[in-house]
Wavefront OBJ file of the C-alpha trace (Angstrom):
o trace
v -98.767 151.282 53.107
v -100.124 148.061 51.628
v -102.700 146.304 53.783
v -100.887 143.412 55.451
v -101.889 140.524 57.723
v -98.596 138.801 58.414
v -98.533 136.826 61.637
v -102.313 136.369 61.819
v -102.162 132.667 60.937
v -99.770 130.047 62.260
v -96.242 130.315 60.831
v -95.888 128.126 57.748
v -99.611 127.444 57.487
v -100.598 126.375 53.993
v -103.100 127.507 51.378
v -103.183 125.970 47.907
v -104.708 127.006 44.588
v -105.062 124.560 41.700
v -105.952 125.776 38.197
v -107.952 123.020 36.501
v -109.161 122.848 32.907
v -112.839 122.424 31.944
v -113.289 120.167 28.910
v -116.063 118.905 26.684
v -116.991 115.403 27.831
v -116.799 113.960 24.317
v -114.067 115.873 22.481
v -111.925 116.815 25.520
v -111.459 120.290 24.069
v -111.642 123.313 26.416
v -115.083 124.784 27.113
v -115.748 128.223 28.594
v -118.051 126.897 31.304
v -116.592 128.102 34.585
v -119.946 129.721 35.379
v -121.587 126.258 35.260
v -119.182 124.955 37.899
v -119.518 128.026 40.118
v -123.327 127.820 40.063
v -123.228 124.111 40.800
v -121.012 124.671 43.847
v -123.166 127.413 45.397
v -125.244 125.055 47.527
v -122.331 122.837 48.538
v -120.427 122.940 51.807
v -116.793 122.648 50.763
v -113.398 123.044 52.476
v -112.557 125.915 50.156
v -114.037 127.478 47.053
v -114.277 127.412 43.271
v -113.228 130.671 41.577
v -112.753 132.208 38.173
v -109.426 132.727 36.480
v -108.610 134.797 33.394
v -109.967 132.172 31.011
v -113.474 130.751 31.265
v -112.210 127.244 30.478
v -110.295 127.122 33.785
v -111.644 126.847 37.319
v -109.506 127.647 40.343
v -109.841 125.309 43.317
v -108.792 127.161 46.466
v -108.355 125.724 49.943
v -108.753 127.686 53.146
v -105.900 128.124 55.620
v -104.568 124.657 56.477
v -102.311 123.638 59.327
v -100.688 120.784 57.417
v -99.976 119.570 53.919
v -102.256 116.593 54.581
v -105.157 118.898 55.439
v -104.596 120.944 52.282
v -104.457 117.876 50.031
v -107.601 116.419 51.618
v -109.375 119.707 50.903
v -108.187 119.648 47.293
v -109.430 116.074 46.896
v -112.894 117.171 47.992
v -112.796 120.230 45.744
v -111.699 118.176 42.743
v -114.474 115.643 43.395
v -117.084 118.407 43.644
v -115.898 120.075 40.432
v -115.831 116.722 38.648
v -119.354 115.854 39.761
v -120.761 119.166 38.562
v -118.854 118.888 35.290
v -120.045 115.359 34.500
v -123.645 116.303 35.289
v -123.366 118.920 32.544
v -121.602 116.883 29.872
v -118.187 118.213 30.843
v -114.970 116.884 32.392
v -112.165 118.435 34.398
v -108.488 117.806 33.700
v -105.381 118.940 35.557
v -102.122 119.746 33.740
v -99.905 122.710 32.946
v -101.500 123.266 29.542
v -104.061 121.702 27.235
v -102.170 119.551 24.719
v -103.814 120.845 21.539
v -105.867 124.014 22.144
v -104.762 127.295 20.565
v -104.200 129.516 23.562
v -105.359 132.787 22.058
v -108.696 131.186 21.085
v -109.694 130.360 24.675
v -112.636 132.433 25.973
v -111.948 135.142 28.555
v -114.097 135.624 31.669
v -116.096 138.827 31.201
v -115.059 140.485 34.476
v -113.629 143.985 34.410
v -110.289 143.050 35.983
v -109.682 140.478 33.269
v -110.872 142.735 30.476
v -108.504 145.426 31.746
v -105.647 142.941 31.713
v -106.394 141.989 28.108
v -106.626 145.660 27.112
v -103.334 146.642 28.735
v -101.164 143.554 28.199
v -102.640 142.620 24.828
v -101.862 139.426 22.930
v -99.592 137.845 25.582
v -102.478 138.046 28.067
v -104.791 136.163 25.727
v -102.207 133.360 25.617
v -102.254 132.795 29.378
v -104.667 129.865 29.238
v -102.124 127.714 31.062
v -102.443 126.275 34.559
v -100.255 126.456 37.638
v -100.166 125.304 41.226
v -99.897 128.247 43.654
v -98.808 127.580 47.221
v -99.249 130.160 49.990
v -97.074 129.807 53.083
v -98.016 131.815 56.176
v -95.311 134.274 57.259
v -94.824 135.670 60.785
v -93.742 139.128 59.579
v -93.225 141.232 56.475
v -89.429 141.115 56.696
v -89.446 137.359 57.272
v -91.590 137.071 54.145
v -89.008 138.924 52.058
v -86.083 137.033 53.590
v -87.822 133.740 52.806
v -88.461 134.857 49.237
v -84.742 135.374 48.686
v -83.927 132.101 50.455
v -86.258 129.911 48.376
v -85.772 131.604 45.006
v -82.593 129.735 43.921
v -84.321 126.391 44.559
v -87.462 127.107 42.541
v -86.101 125.828 39.193
v -85.785 122.400 40.839
v -89.433 122.719 41.921
v -90.359 123.554 38.327
v -88.467 120.502 37.056
v -90.281 118.271 39.544
v -93.661 119.698 38.507
v -93.134 119.897 34.725
v -96.436 118.885 33.138
v -96.887 120.777 29.871
v -94.798 119.116 27.137
v -97.196 120.051 24.336
v -98.165 123.510 23.130
v -100.965 123.968 20.608
v -100.555 120.395 19.370
v -96.757 120.502 19.093
v -94.167 118.560 21.048
v -91.766 121.479 21.423
v -89.044 119.628 23.302
v -89.814 121.639 26.442
v -90.989 119.764 29.532
v -92.775 122.920 30.738
v -94.192 125.064 27.957
v -96.304 126.847 30.563
v -93.251 128.537 32.067
v -92.319 129.988 28.682
v -95.867 131.274 28.135
v -95.840 132.963 31.553
v -92.544 134.642 30.670
v -94.371 136.562 27.907
v -96.101 138.663 30.585
v -94.634 141.862 31.987
v -93.190 141.473 35.500
v -92.628 137.729 35.084
v -89.839 135.371 36.143
v -87.759 136.358 39.151
v -88.524 139.525 41.109
v -85.790 142.154 41.173
v -83.463 142.137 44.176
v -85.104 144.848 46.284
v -83.130 144.075 49.421
v -86.002 144.346 51.889
v -89.772 144.191 52.208
v -89.867 147.953 52.824
v -88.067 148.577 49.521
v -90.401 146.174 47.689
v -93.450 147.916 49.179
v -92.107 151.364 48.237
v -91.553 150.205 44.642
v -95.085 148.812 44.374
v -96.580 152.002 45.799
v -94.501 154.190 43.463
v -95.605 152.300 40.352
v -99.186 152.296 41.607
v -98.977 156.013 42.304
v -97.936 156.863 38.743
v -100.689 154.637 37.339
v -98.629 151.755 35.944
v -99.667 149.073 38.412
v -103.204 148.573 39.778
v -101.852 146.586 42.754
v -99.266 143.944 43.584
v -101.454 141.099 42.281
v -100.403 142.250 38.807
v -96.883 141.080 39.595
v -96.692 137.723 37.824
v -93.371 136.669 39.270
v -92.608 133.046 40.141
v -92.741 134.025 43.826
v -94.144 137.143 45.473
v -95.238 138.525 48.838
v -99.002 138.463 49.333
v -99.432 140.835 52.288
v -103.237 140.884 52.275
v -103.157 137.149 52.979
v -100.051 137.334 55.153
v -98.242 134.807 52.958
v -95.391 134.176 50.612
v -96.942 132.907 47.377
v -94.909 130.443 45.296
v -96.285 130.405 41.746
v -93.562 128.413 39.993
v -95.004 124.867 39.606
v -96.940 123.528 36.655
v -100.354 122.201 37.665
v -99.993 118.516 38.617
v -102.401 115.891 37.301
v -102.288 113.617 40.352
v -103.010 114.765 43.880
v -100.047 112.657 44.932
v -97.796 114.963 42.880
v -99.513 118.038 44.312
v -98.830 116.727 47.823
v -95.172 116.119 46.995
v -94.669 119.618 45.623
v -96.541 121.365 48.431
v -94.492 119.434 50.992
v -91.259 120.397 49.211
v -92.251 124.070 49.151
v -93.265 124.159 52.792
v -90.065 122.423 53.868
v -88.060 124.819 51.717
v -89.759 127.860 53.265
v -89.059 126.545 56.764
v -85.434 125.553 56.255
v -83.841 127.587 53.437
v -81.080 129.796 54.786
v -81.510 133.573 54.454
v -79.286 135.194 51.862
v -78.766 138.610 50.390
v -80.527 139.302 47.118
v -77.404 139.412 44.958
v -78.477 140.827 41.566
v -75.832 138.655 39.859
v -77.700 135.553 41.056
v -80.703 136.619 39.018
v -78.669 135.650 35.964
v -78.166 132.187 37.441
v -81.897 132.005 38.065
v -82.824 132.921 34.488
v -80.492 130.208 33.154
v -81.774 127.623 35.636
v -85.420 128.462 34.985
v -84.986 127.885 31.258
v -82.956 124.690 31.732
v -85.537 123.196 34.129
v -88.348 123.982 31.706
v -86.399 122.454 28.830
v -84.931 119.311 30.409
v -86.936 118.641 33.579
v -85.048 116.699 36.237
v -82.154 116.085 33.828
v -81.419 119.822 33.659
v -77.955 120.957 34.714
v -78.377 123.916 37.044
v -76.120 126.359 38.808
v -76.298 125.140 42.406
v -77.983 127.595 44.827
v -74.559 127.996 46.438
v -73.425 129.479 43.111
v -70.101 127.672 42.843
v -70.906 124.366 41.129
v -73.306 122.530 38.825
v -75.970 120.130 40.033
v -78.772 118.386 38.211
v -82.347 119.330 38.999
v -82.765 115.708 40.106
v -80.048 116.132 42.748
v -81.597 119.362 44.039
v -85.076 117.801 44.091
v -83.646 114.871 46.067
v -82.210 117.358 48.571
v -85.622 119.017 48.901
v -87.610 115.796 49.249
v -85.207 113.497 51.035
v -86.012 110.782 48.508
v -85.594 109.885 44.856
v -87.842 112.298 42.931
v -90.387 110.736 40.565
v -90.178 111.596 36.897
v -92.157 114.683 35.821
v -95.739 113.998 34.793
v -94.849 115.442 31.389
v -93.251 112.068 30.672
v -96.641 110.352 30.899
v -98.149 112.808 28.422
v -95.318 112.128 25.985
v -95.865 108.368 26.320
v -99.583 108.716 25.610
v -99.080 111.127 22.693
v -100.563 114.490 21.893
v -103.823 113.206 20.397
v -104.767 111.086 23.415
v -103.221 113.220 26.144
v -106.289 115.330 27.029
v -108.538 112.307 27.542
v -105.845 110.610 29.590
v -105.448 113.729 31.774
v -109.195 113.797 32.442
v -109.162 110.114 33.415
v -106.218 110.545 35.819
v -107.271 113.793 37.506
v -109.589 112.046 40.002
v -107.404 109.005 40.713
l 1 2 3 4 5 6 7 8 9 10 11 12 13 14 15 16 17 18 19 20 21 22 23 24 25 26 27 28 29 30 31 32 33 34 35 36 37 38 39 40 41 42 43 44 45 46 47 48 49 50 51 52 53 54 55 56 57 58 59 60 61 62 63 64 65 66 67 68 69 70 71 72 73 74 75 76 77 78 79 80 81 82 83 84 85 86 87 88 89 90 91 92 93 94 95 96 97 98 99 100 101 102 103 104 105 106 107 108 109 110 111 112 113 114 115 116 117 118 119 120 121 122 123 124 125 126 127 128 129 130 131 132 133 134 135 136 137 138 139 140 141 142 143 144 145 146 147 148 149 150 151 152 153 154 155 156 157 158 159 160 161 162 163 164 165 166 167 168 169 170 171 172 173 174 175 176 177 178 179 180 181 182 183 184 185 186 187 188 189 190 191 192 193 194 195 196 197 198 199 200 201 202 203 204 205 206 207 208 209 210 211 212 213 214 215 216 217 218 219 220 221 222 223 224 225 226 227 228 229 230 231 232 233 234 235 236 237 238 239 240 241 242 243 244 245 246 247 248 249 250 251 252 253 254 255 256 257 258 259 260 261 262 263 264 265 266 267 268 269 270 271 272 273 274 275 276 277 278 279 280 281 282 283 284 285 286 287 288 289 290 291 292 293 294 295 296 297 298 299 300 301 302 303 304 305 306 307 308 309 310 311 312 313 314 315 316 317 318 319 320 321 322 323 324 325 326 327 328 329 330 331 332 333 334 335 336 337 338 339 340 341 342
């Protein structure tokens, strides 16, 4: 059985991970300097930690277990400020968005840790292109079965979360017409998008153990789905959102996800609904809040804006991708760096 710690933190406790870009302070191009930020943070007392990701031009800011969204966002503010201070002291800047506006993804340097080198070796070219950034939200679950039930309950709403978070309108210097290019890049990985409809946590666990047993899967952290159980942390991990630039947007998305996890009604994992999800995921990435989606009920169309309103209880703000498009691809990276600490 997979090591699991469900129920060891308060139900619906929150942990947040932000993937933030490291840029040259003059050119605003990515720099493989995550080691500089990690060394600079060693002597600091922080409400979380700075960690590596696959690419050395990205630093992960990770909170501890938080009782409220407000506590998590306050921790992220402190972590962003610490990372920014270290970066500026070394001629660097940090910038938060779903993707760098102009960098060629496959050219970004990879962290020389064995787990990442193994990923590059096995997955190949698509892995090298994963220099995009997401917001990952962990929600504490009281039990393994409740975790799986919540996964199925929140899944149909996640395209609306993607639309609300869309923040990567440029890819390698091109305005592709997509509001979230990051989501398309992630879809190049194996085991991406929506998880199959396993029916129960026990069935999911058996599948993971079977693939691990035959040597195809090191462990469940190599499942790059938009949402997945994380039994070692005792959480449901929602991986759908693009990385926000403003902490205000991070707070909005984390609040929406927590509320969704608490209130979404359990439903059976109907395999036919996975087709709805694939269509909705693409539409949200393409059109943002203007996307027309199959409603989670499955019997009508709703805009992503309408579903986001239902999640938030208020008029949803336009995706941050709109600001990037207003600024333009050549100025976007500098503008992102300037707005990340506001």
